[in-house]
Structures are given as structure tokens and as C-alpha cells.
PALOZA-536108 format. One record per atom (N, C-alpha, C): atom name; residue in three letters; z, y, x. Coordinates in nm, 4 decimals, padded with zeros to 6 digits. Layout:
// residues N
PT   atomo   residuo         pz         py         px
PT      CA       Ala          Z          Y          X
...
***
This chain:
// residues 102
PT   atomo   residuo         pz         py         px
PT       N       Unk    02.6572    02.7926    01.9456
PT      CA       Unk    02.6983    02.6534    01.9593
PT       C       Unk    02.7476    02.6320    02.1029
PT       N       Unk    02.8606    02.5673    02.1170
PT      CA       Unk    02.9158    02.5434    02.2498
PT       C       Unk    02.8350    02.4357    02.3213
PT       N       Unk    02.8476    02.4365    02.4531
PT      CA       Unk    02.7783    02.3346    02.5325
PT       C       Unk    02.8264    02.1944    02.4979
PT       N       Unk    02.9565    02.1806    02.4673
PT      CA       Unk    03.0116    02.0490    02.4317
PT       C       Unk    02.9460    01.9989    02.3036
PT       N       Unk    02.9328    02.0857    02.2046
PT      CA       Unk    02.8698    02.0472    02.0777
PT       C       Unk    02.7247    02.0046    02.1020
PT       N       Unk    02.6518    02.0791    02.1839
PT      CA       Unk    02.5127    02.0444    02.2143
PT       C       Unk    02.5050    01.9067    02.2793
PT       N       Unk    02.5942    01.8785    02.3737
PT      CA       Unk    02.5926    01.7496    02.4421
PT       C       Unk    02.6257    01.6358    02.3460
PT       N       Unk    02.7171    01.6584    02.2542
PT      CA       Unk    02.7499    01.5556    02.1546
PT       C       Unk    02.6299    01.5282    02.0653
PT       N       Unk    02.5589    01.6335    02.0250
PT      CA       Unk    02.4398    01.6158    01.9416
PT       C       Unk    02.3313    01.5393    02.0164
PT       N       Unk    02.3108    01.5746    02.1416
PT      CA       Unk    02.2087    01.5073    02.2233
PT       C       Unk    02.2470    01.3608    02.2428
PT       N       Unk    02.3731    01.3347    02.2701
PT      CA       Unk    02.4199    01.1982    02.2897
PT       C       Unk    02.4000    01.1142    02.1640
PT       N       Unk    02.4345    01.1707    02.0480
PT      CA       Unk    02.4189    01.0983    01.9214
PT       C       Unk    02.2707    01.0705    01.8937
PT       N       Unk    02.1863    01.1685    01.9167
PT      CA       Unk    02.0430    01.1502    01.8934
PT       C       Unk    01.9861    01.0440    01.9876
PT       N       Unk    02.0264    01.0471    02.1132
PT      CA       Unk    01.9773    00.9489    02.2107
PT       C       Unk    02.0199    00.8075    02.1722
PT       N       Unk    02.1433    00.7909    02.1282
PT      CA       Unk    02.1901    00.6588    02.0855
PT       C       Unk    02.1125    00.6102    01.9633
PT       N       Unk    02.0849    00.7008    01.8719
PT      CA       Unk    02.0124    00.6637    01.7500
PT       C       Unk    01.8718    00.6172    01.7822
PT       N       Unk    01.7982    00.6941    01.8609
PT      CA       Unk    01.6581    00.6588    01.8856
PT       C       Unk    01.6422    00.5454    01.9853
PT       N       Unk    01.7459    00.5154    02.0624
PT      CA       Unk    01.7332    00.4054    02.1583
PT       C       Unk    01.7624    00.2696    02.0955
PT       N       Unk    01.8156    00.2678    01.9753
PT      CA       Unk    01.8433    00.1435    01.9047
PT       C       Unk    01.7118    00.0768    01.8654
PT       N       Unk    01.7014   -00.0540    01.8855
PT      CA       Unk    01.5753   -00.1243    01.8592
PT       C       Unk    01.5331   -00.1135    01.7130
PT       N       Unk    01.6307   -00.1117    01.6219
PT      CA       Unk    01.5954   -00.0997    01.4803
PT       C       Unk    01.5355    00.0366    01.4504
PT       N       Unk    01.5903    00.1398    01.5118
PT      CA       Unk    01.5342    00.2742    01.4935
PT       C       Unk    01.3907    00.2788    01.5457
PT       N       Unk    01.3690    00.2159    01.6614
PT      CA       Unk    01.2335    00.2178    01.7184
PT       C       Unk    01.1335    00.1443    01.6302
PT       N       Unk    01.1718    00.0301    01.5727
PT      CA       Unk    01.0742   -00.0410    01.4897
PT       C       Unk    01.0478    00.0357    01.3600
PT       N       Unk    01.1479    00.1054    01.3109
PT      CA       Unk    01.1285    00.1872    01.1904
PT       C       Unk    01.0340    00.3020    01.2208
PT       N       Unk    01.0599    00.3732    01.3295
PT      CA       Unk    00.9735    00.4860    01.3674
PT       C       Unk    00.8319    00.4363    01.3932
PT       N       Unk    00.8190    00.3250    01.4625
PT      CA       Unk    00.6860    00.2714    01.4932
PT       C       Unk    00.6117    00.2327    01.3656
PT       N       Unk    00.6811    00.1692    01.2723
PT      CA       Unk    00.6172    00.1293    01.1461
PT       C       Unk    00.5705    00.2517    01.0665
PT       N       Unk    00.6526    00.3545    01.0627
PT      CA       Unk    00.6129    00.4759    00.9902
PT       C       Unk    00.4968    00.5440    01.0613
PT       N       Unk    00.5001    00.5449    01.1935
PT      CA       Unk    00.3911    00.6032    01.2719
PT       C       Unk    00.2596    00.5294    01.2450
PT       N       Unk    00.2646    00.3978    01.2472
PT      CA       Unk    00.1432    00.3166    01.2302
PT       C       Unk    00.0924    00.3138    01.0865
PT       N       Unk    00.1813    00.3172    00.9876
PT      CA       Unk    00.1420    00.2970    00.8484
PT       C       Unk    00.1701    00.4163    00.7577
PT       N       Unk    00.2244    00.5218    00.8145
PT      CA       Unk    00.2759    00.6305    00.7317
PT       C       Unk    00.1742    00.7308    00.6856
PT       N       Unk    00.2166    00.8136    00.5947
PT      CA       Unk    00.3448    00.8079    00.5260
PT       C       Unk    00.3591    00.6764    00.4504
PT       N       Unk    00.4818    00.6271    00.4500
PT      CA       Unk    00.5069    00.4949    00.3939
PT       C       Unk    00.6262    00.4999    00.2984
PT       N       Unk    00.6156    00.4235    00.1910
PT      CA       Unk    00.7234    00.4171    00.0915
PT       C       Unk    00.8381    00.3305    00.1431
PT       N       Unk    00.9560    00.3603    00.0941
PT      CA       Unk    01.0745    00.2829    00.1318
PT       C       Unk    01.0520    00.1339    00.1046
PT       N       Unk    01.0012    00.1017   -00.0116
PT      CA       Unk    00.9794   -00.0389   -00.0500
PT       C       Unk    00.8873   -00.1093    00.0494
PT       N       Unk    00.7814   -00.0399    00.0933
PT      CA       Unk    00.6884   -00.0993    00.1900
PT       C       Unk    00.7558   -00.1207    00.3259
PT       N       Unk    00.8392   -00.0249    00.3665
PT      CA       Unk    00.9149   -00.0416    00.4917
PT       C       Unk    01.0072   -00.1618    00.4809
PT       N       Unk    01.0748   -00.1724    00.3692
PT      CA       Unk    01.1662   -00.2828    00.3463
PT       C       Unk    01.0925   -00.4163    00.3555
PT       N       Unk    00.9754   -00.4247    00.2951
PT      CA       Unk    00.8957   -00.5481    00.2986
PT       C       Unk    00.8457   -00.5779    00.4407
PT       N       Unk    00.8028   -00.4743    00.5109
PT      CA       Unk    00.7471   -00.4911    00.6451
PT       C       Unk    00.8506   -00.5361    00.7471
PT       N       Unk    00.9662   -00.4728    00.7442
PT      CA       Unk    01.0621   -00.4879    00.8533
PT       C       Unk    01.1680   -00.5943    00.8294
PT       N       Unk    01.1921   -00.6282    00.7050
PT      CA       Unk    01.2887   -00.7320    00.6702
PT       C       Unk    01.4269   -00.7067    00.7304
PT       N       Unk    01.4691   -00.5804    00.7313
PT      CA       Unk    01.6049   -00.5449    00.7708
PT       C       Unk    01.6909   -00.5455    00.6457
PT       N       Unk    01.8198   -00.5539    00.6630
PT      CA       Unk    01.9057   -00.5465    00.5448
PT       C       Unk    01.8915   -00.4064    00.4849
PT       N       Unk    01.9006   -00.3942    00.3538
PT      CA       Unk    01.8882   -00.2626    00.2899
PT       C       Unk    01.9898   -00.1620    00.3421
PT       N       Unk    02.1092   -00.2084    00.3749
PT      CA       Unk    02.2124   -00.1196    00.4278
PT       C       Unk    02.1711   -00.0623    00.5629
PT       N       Unk    02.1211   -00.1472    00.6505
PT      CA       Unk    02.0786   -00.1012    00.7829
PT       C       Unk    01.9580   -00.0105    00.7709
PT       N       Unk    01.8590   -00.0496    00.6915
PT      CA       Unk    01.7388    00.0320    00.6764
PT       C       Unk    01.7740    00.1696    00.6211
PT       N       Unk    01.8522    00.1753    00.5168
PT      CA       Unk    01.8908    00.3041    00.4578
PT       C       Unk    01.9687    00.3894    00.5571
PT       N       Unk    02.0620    00.3266    00.6280
PT      CA       Unk    02.1425    00.4005    00.7264
PT       C       Unk    02.0590    00.4569    00.8391
PT       N       Unk    01.9694    00.3754    00.8922
PT      CA       Unk    01.8841    00.4207    01.0023
PT       C       Unk    01.7887    00.5306    00.9559
PT       N       Unk    01.7330    00.5156    00.8355
PT      CA       Unk    01.6449    00.6202    00.7829
PT       C       Unk    01.7205    00.7518    00.7676
PT       N       Unk    01.8438    00.7448    00.7221
PT      CA       Unk    01.9260    00.8664    00.7093
PT       C       Unk    01.9524    00.9290    00.8453
PT       N       Unk    01.9875    00.8474    00.9435
PT      CA       Unk    02.0130    00.8988    01.0783
PT       C       Unk    01.8882    00.9629    01.1368
PT       N       Unk    01.7751    00.8951    01.1248
PT      CA       Unk    01.6504    00.9470    01.1807
PT       C       Unk    01.6062    01.0752    01.1105
PT       N       Unk    01.6353    01.0846    00.9821
PT      CA       Unk    01.6058    01.2067    00.9073
PT       C       Unk    01.6979    01.3194    00.9530
PT       N       Unk    01.8261    01.2887    00.9670
PT      CA       Unk    01.9248    01.3896    01.0069
PT       C       Unk    01.8953    01.4515    01.1434
PT       N       Unk    01.8436    01.3707    01.2370
PT      CA       Unk    01.8179    01.4252    01.3712
PT       C       Unk    01.6759    01.4792    01.3856
PT       N       Unk    01.5971    01.4749    01.2783
PT      CA       Unk    01.4656    01.5377    01.2807
PT       C       Unk    01.3533    01.4559    01.3399
PT       N       Unk    01.3654    01.3238    01.3322
PT      CA       Unk    01.2600    01.2360    01.3836
PT       C       Unk    01.1603    01.2017    01.2738
PT       N       Unk    01.2101    01.1821    01.1530
PT      CA       Unk    01.1245    01.1537    01.0377
PT       C       Unk    01.1605    01.2485    00.9238
PT       N       Unk    01.0726    01.2553    00.8265
PT      CA       Unk    01.0984    01.3371    00.7080
PT       C       Unk    01.0959    01.2483    00.5851
PT       N       Unk    01.1936    01.2692    00.4979
PT      CA       Unk    01.2032    01.1991    00.3696
PT       C       Unk    01.1366    01.2867    00.2650
PT       N       Unk    01.0455    01.2283    00.1885
PT      CA       Unk    00.9712    01.3030    00.0877
PT       C       Unk    00.9924    01.2365   -00.0479
PT       N       Unk    01.0374    01.3160   -00.1429
PT      CA       Unk    01.0543    01.2660   -00.2794
PT       C       Unk    01.0057    01.3749   -00.3738
PT       N       Unk    00.9029    01.3423   -00.4494
PT      CA       Unk    00.8482    01.4387   -00.5450
PT       C       Unk    00.9509    01.4657   -00.6537
PT       N       Unk    00.9510    01.5859   -00.7042
PT      CA       Unk    01.0448    01.6257   -00.8080
PT       C       Unk    01.0344    01.5306   -00.9271
PT       N       Unk    01.1457    01.4732   -00.9662
PT      CA       Unk    01.1501    01.3833   -01.0814
PT       C       Unk    01.1057    01.2409   -01.0527
PT       N       Unk    01.0581    01.2142   -00.9315
PT      CA       Unk    01.0101    01.0789   -00.8977
PT       C       Unk    01.1232    00.9970   -00.8360
PT       N       Unk    01.1181    00.8667   -00.8575
PT      CA       Unk    01.2149    00.7764   -00.7949
PT       C       Unk    01.1676    00.7336   -00.6567
PT       N       Unk    01.0371    00.7283   -00.6394
PT      CA       Unk    00.9782    00.6792   -00.5155
PT       C       Unk    01.0026    00.7753   -00.3995
PT       N       Unk    01.0438    00.7197   -00.2860
PT      CA       Unk    01.0680    00.7974   -00.1648
PT       C       Unk    00.9689    00.7523   -00.0587
PT       N       Unk    00.9126    00.8496    00.0108
PT      CA       Unk    00.8174    00.8234    00.1184
PT       C       Unk    00.8711    00.8853    00.2468
PT       N       Unk    00.8387    00.8220    00.3591
PT      CA       Unk    00.8803    00.8733    00.4889
PT       C       Unk    00.7581    00.8973    00.5753
PT       N       Unk    00.7656    01.0047    00.6536
PT      CA       Unk    00.6583    01.0319    00.7497
PT       C       Unk    00.7211    01.0748    00.8812
PT       N       Unk    00.6476    01.0544    00.9893
PT      CA       Unk    00.6993    01.0918    01.1205
PT       C       Unk    00.6779    01.2405    01.1444
PT       N       Unk    00.7659    01.2961    01.2237
PT      CA       Unk    00.7530    01.4333    01.2702
PT       C       Unk    00.7009    01.4281    01.4137
PT       N       Unk    00.6591    01.5402    01.4705
PT      CA       Unk    00.5991    01.5378    01.6040
PT       C       Unk    00.6820    01.4677    01.7114
PT       N       Unk    00.8136    01.4802    01.7076
PT      CA       Unk    00.8968    01.4122    01.8073
PT       C       Unk    00.8795    01.2611    01.7988
PT       N       Unk    00.8643    01.2076    01.6793
PT      CA       Unk    00.8450    01.0631    01.6624
PT       C       Unk    00.7106    01.0195    01.7187
PT       N       Unk    00.6092    01.1015    01.6988
PT      CA       Unk    00.4778    01.0694    01.7560
PT       C       Unk    00.4891    01.0589    01.9078
PT       N       Unk    00.5618    01.1512    01.9684
PT      CA       Unk    00.5804    01.1478    02.1139
PT       C       Unk    00.6619    01.0263    02.1576
PT       N       Unk    00.7609    00.9877    02.0775
PT      CA       Unk    00.8405    00.8685    02.1091
PT       C       Unk    00.7526    00.7439    02.1112
PT       N       Unk    00.6676    00.7298    02.0113
PT      CA       Unk    00.5819    00.6110    02.0033
PT       C       Unk    00.4801    00.6117    02.1171
PT       N       Unk    00.4243    00.7260    02.1468
PT      CA       Unk    00.3290    00.7352    02.2587
PT       C       Unk    00.3972    00.6994    02.3906
PT       N       Unk    00.5215    00.7455    02.4083
PT      CA       Unk    00.5965    00.7123    02.5303
PT       C       Unk    00.6226    00.5622    02.5371
PT       N       Unk    00.6576    00.5016    02.4237
PT      CA       Unk    00.6808    00.3578    02.4205
PT       C       Unk    00.5523    00.2828    02.4562
PT       N       Unk    00.4403    00.3258    02.4010
PT      CA       Unk    00.3124    00.2607    02.4327
PT       C       Unk    00.2789    00.2752    02.5807
PT       N       Unk    00.3110    00.3892    02.6392
PT      CA       Unk    00.2883    00.4084    02.7819
PT       C       Unk    00.3750    00.3124    02.8626
PT       N       Unk    00.5021    00.3007    02.8262
PT      CA       Unk    00.5902    00.2054    02.8939
PT       C       Unk    00.5394    00.0631    02.8772
PT       N       Unk    00.4903    00.0329    02.7592
PT      CA       Unk    00.4378   -00.1003    02.7301
PT       C       Unk    00.3192   -00.1340    02.8210
PT       N       Unk    00.2359   -00.0350    02.8499
PT      CA       Unk    00.1198   -00.0601    02.9358
PT       C       Unk    00.1607   -00.0806    03.0811
PT       N       Unk    00.2740   -00.0255    03.1202
PT      CA       Unk    00.3229   -00.0386    03.2567
PT       C       Unk    00.4088   -00.1638    03.2721
PT       N       Unk    00.4847   -00.1979    03.1692
PT      CA       Unk    00.5786   -00.3095    03.1760
PT       C       Unk    00.5418   -00.4171    03.0735
PT       N       Unk    00.4698   -00.5193    03.1145
PT      CA       Unk    00.4232   -00.6236    03.0230
PT       C       Unk    00.5354   -00.6957    02.9476
PT       N       Unk    00.6567   -00.7017    03.0008
PT      CA       Unk    00.7660   -00.7723    02.9322
PT       C       Unk    00.8027   -00.7044    02.8013
PT       N       Unk    00.7687   -00.5775    02.7824
PT      CA       Unk    00.7987   -00.5087    02.6582
PT       C       Unk    00.7148   -00.5606    02.5420
PT       N       Unk    00.6040   -00.6244    02.5706
PT      CA       Unk    00.5145   -00.6731    02.4658
PT       C       Unk    00.5671   -00.7970    02.3962
PT       N       Unk    00.6696   -00.8589    02.4514
PT      CA       Unk    00.7234   -00.9836    02.3939
PT       C       Unk    00.8028   -00.9575    02.2707
***
């Protein structure tokens, strides 16, 4: 893989995880997961288009995992280790910067 390709991948991943909607999705899955799509939808009240798109992006870059049992309609999401570290980092920032709690 060329260095340019690596930088594009890193840039895309950074933009995805820095979006506030991505962070609330990752945080919700971290706190309540593994969690079903329907439960995420009820919890976060994002439009279905945005929620589905963000879940796909987060899955593609390896932050969360999509789980669907063979033959089942129900989809569940769980965090991967990178997501756990993201949430821990956010909590650390939150303890240092009180304005993040708003």
C-alpha cells in the first residue's frame, strides 16, 4: 500500500470518528452493547439514514462489529477494542474539560 493510500485511509477514519454522531453511536454501543439496531434507533433518535450510514462507516473502519445470526433479521452491534479506547479517551478529556459535559 502506498503512503498516499495510507494517509487517505487515516484521514477518512479520523473524519468519521470525530463526527459527533459517530461518537454518540460508539458511546451508546460501549455503554449498552452489544446492542440491537432498533434499540440504538430508539436511544439516539437519529434519522434512519444517518444511523445506518454511520454504522456502516464505523464498521468499515473497524471501530464496531455488525453481528447478524444466520437466517435472522435482527442485527446487533458491539464495540471493538479501538472503540473502547476512544470512549476512555473521551471520558479522560471530559474529566479535564468540564465544558464537554454539557
